[in-house]
C-alpha positions in Angstrom: 103.3 167.4 177.8 106.2 169.9 179.3 106.5 172.9 176.4 109.9 173.7 178.0 111.2 170.2 177.8 114.5 169.5 176.1 112.5 167.9 173.1 110.4 171.0 172.9 113.2 173.1 172.7 115.0 171.0 170.1 112.0 171.2 167.8 112.0 175.1 168.4 115.5 175.3 167.2 114.8 173.0 164.5 112.3 175.3 163.3 114.2 178.3 163.3 117.1 176.2 161.5 114.4 175.1 159.0 112.9 178.5 158.5 116.3 180.0 157.5 117.2 177.0 155.4 114.0 177.5 153.4 114.4 181.2 153.1 118.2 181.2 152.1 119.7 177.6 151.8 122.6 176.8 153.0 124.4 173.6 154.6 122.5 171.9 157.3 125.7 171.5 159.5 126.5 175.2 159.3 123.0 176.3 160.3 122.8 174.2 163.2 126.3 175.6 164.1 125.1 179.0 164.3 122.4 178.2 166.4 124.4 176.3 169.0 125.0 179.9 170.1 121.6 181.1 170.9 120.2 181.8 173.9 118.4 178.5 175.4 120.1 176.3 173.4 121.6 174.6 176.5 118.4 173.6 177.6 117.6 171.8 174.1 117.8 167.9 173.2 120.7 168.4 171.0 121.0 165.1 169.6 117.2 165.3 168.8 117.8 168.9 167.3 120.5 167.7 165.1 118.3 164.6 164.0 115.5 166.7 163.0 117.7 169.2 161.1 119.7 166.5 159.1 116.3 164.4 158.6 114.3 167.1 157.5 116.8 168.7 155.2 118.1 165.3 153.9 114.7 164.0 153.1 112.5 167.5 152.3 111.2 166.0 149.1 110.0 162.5 150.4 108.5 164.2 153.4 106.7 166.9 151.4 105.2 164.2 149.3 103.4 162.9 152.4 101.8 166.2 152.9 101.4 167.8 149.8 98.2 166.2 148.9 96.8 167.4 152.1 97.6 171.2 151.9 94.7 173.2 150.0 97.3 175.6 148.3 100.9 175.0 146.3 103.8 174.3 148.3 105.0 177.8 147.4 102.3 179.5 148.8 102.8 178.0 152.4 104.4 180.3 154.9 107.9 179.4 155.8 107.0 178.4 159.2 104.0 176.4 158.2 106.2 174.6 155.9 109.0 174.1 158.8 106.6 172.8 161.2 104.9 170.4 158.5 108.5 169.0 157.6 109.3 168.5 161.3 106.2 166.7 162.3 105.8 164.8 159.1 109.7 163.6 159.7 108.5 162.9 163.6 105.4 160.6 162.3 107.4 158.8 159.6 110.7 158.2 161.4 110.0 158.4 165.3 106.9 155.9 166.0 107.9 155.7 169.5 106.6 159.5 169.8 102.9 159.1 169.9 101.0 160.9 166.9 99.1 163.2 169.5 102.4 164.4 171.1 103.8 165.2 167.6 100.6 166.8 166.5 100.2 169.0 170.0 104.1 170.0 169.8 103.4 171.2 166.0 100.2 173.5 167.1 102.4 174.8 170.0 105.2 175.9 167.4 102.7 177.5 165.2 101.0 179.3 168.1 104.3 180.8 169.0 105.9 181.3 165.7 103.2 181.3 163.2 100.3 183.5 162.0 97.1 184.1 164.1 95.5 180.9 162.3 98.4 179.2 161.4 98.0 176.4 164.1 94.6 175.8 162.7 95.9 175.0 159.4 98.9 172.7 160.7 96.4 170.6 163.0 93.9 170.0 160.1 96.9 168.7 157.8 98.7 166.7 160.5 95.3 165.3 161.4 94.9 163.5 158.2 98.5 163.1 157.8 98.7 161.0 161.1 95.8 158.8 160.2 97.5 158.1 156.8 100.7 157.3 158.4 100.3 155.7 161.5 97.1 153.4 161.0 
């Protein structure tokens, strides 16, 4: 797995966009438009980024319903980073079956290591392992 791949960059930008969306709300297209001027955006898979942004914000409630029973705290107590990562990974597990579940989980772990708290990646891994078993089997 190439962590600097265009898909990985798309996930990084989707994480940034969702983080802002969770904290301040707003229009998905407007948020995505602001991110286009960010350094490194040209190396991202733009169609995949846009799909992740639109797909996660447009179906956030349905995605949350998939993982809400697997988290050990109320949704409101999740950090916005963990919440965003779980939305992205859940979207991929549900809507992108051609992406192997191990890739989805590994990408989520890497995002959590890069952007989340010191133990956030362990939490994300535990939730997604259970979710992948439920969705993909």
